[in-house]
Every structure is written in structure tokens, then in C-alpha cells.
Steps between C-alpha positions, in 0.01 A plus 500: 500500500849589391828487690707814563869497577534636868809699409302689232224616738627488867775704664811301576454550882159333481635209290774437761239499782270253309800277430530455880172311485496342157820486310476399137142365523176600343288735702139582431398850604110514514295799369375758744148420610369810307665390180359140498261397237226239540528183320382531132525881509743521220339246272154363413571171663272567795219586278549192283510278804172653624336442161630139492368436850151644415495269190596206718214579737255552223587158341485338840148641552406361151591156624861435381669278761797628694716225355429626149563862595829392657613346176378784288680772699803295608420550860472260788142398606574673838582824318180482296302435830664804658415716197141385515474574872647850456254574210205351702589735797527798263160439336313412818 
């Protein structure tokens, strides 16, 4: 996300009105609902995370303890347990 100077994109009357509410502060204007993108839609990160989680689940089913998986993937044991539970639900 990049910042745009309000004076470059908004009419002066609108800037004056906004300044009545927030003067000299940062203001985040969210995207319209129809323009929002889901997490991971712009990158392969979502797919990579899913692959990692399947690998974690596979290794767990092969007998690798949660504590070892936690160390190998730099995740807390609780996070590993949540991944395993989600994968188990998906494959059941």
C-alpha cells in the first residue's frame, strides 16, 4: 500500500471537511467491498502455507512428535496442533 498526498487527489473542499475531523493525522480509507481481495490472492503465500500444513500433517501421521515439528517449522506446539486438527477435519 502506498500513500497519496490528499491535495493531489481530493478537491480542496473535501480536504477542508476532513480536517474538521482529523487535522494533520494519518487516515486509512478502506477499499470498497467489491474491490477487496482475499488473503494470499496476490501472491503464492496461501498455496505455500497449505503445502507446508499438509507436510506437517503427513509427518505427524508418520509419527514425528509435535515438539519436533514445532522446532522444525519454528511454530509453537499449539500452532502445530491447530494445523493437525484442521487437516484431520479436512481429510475426514
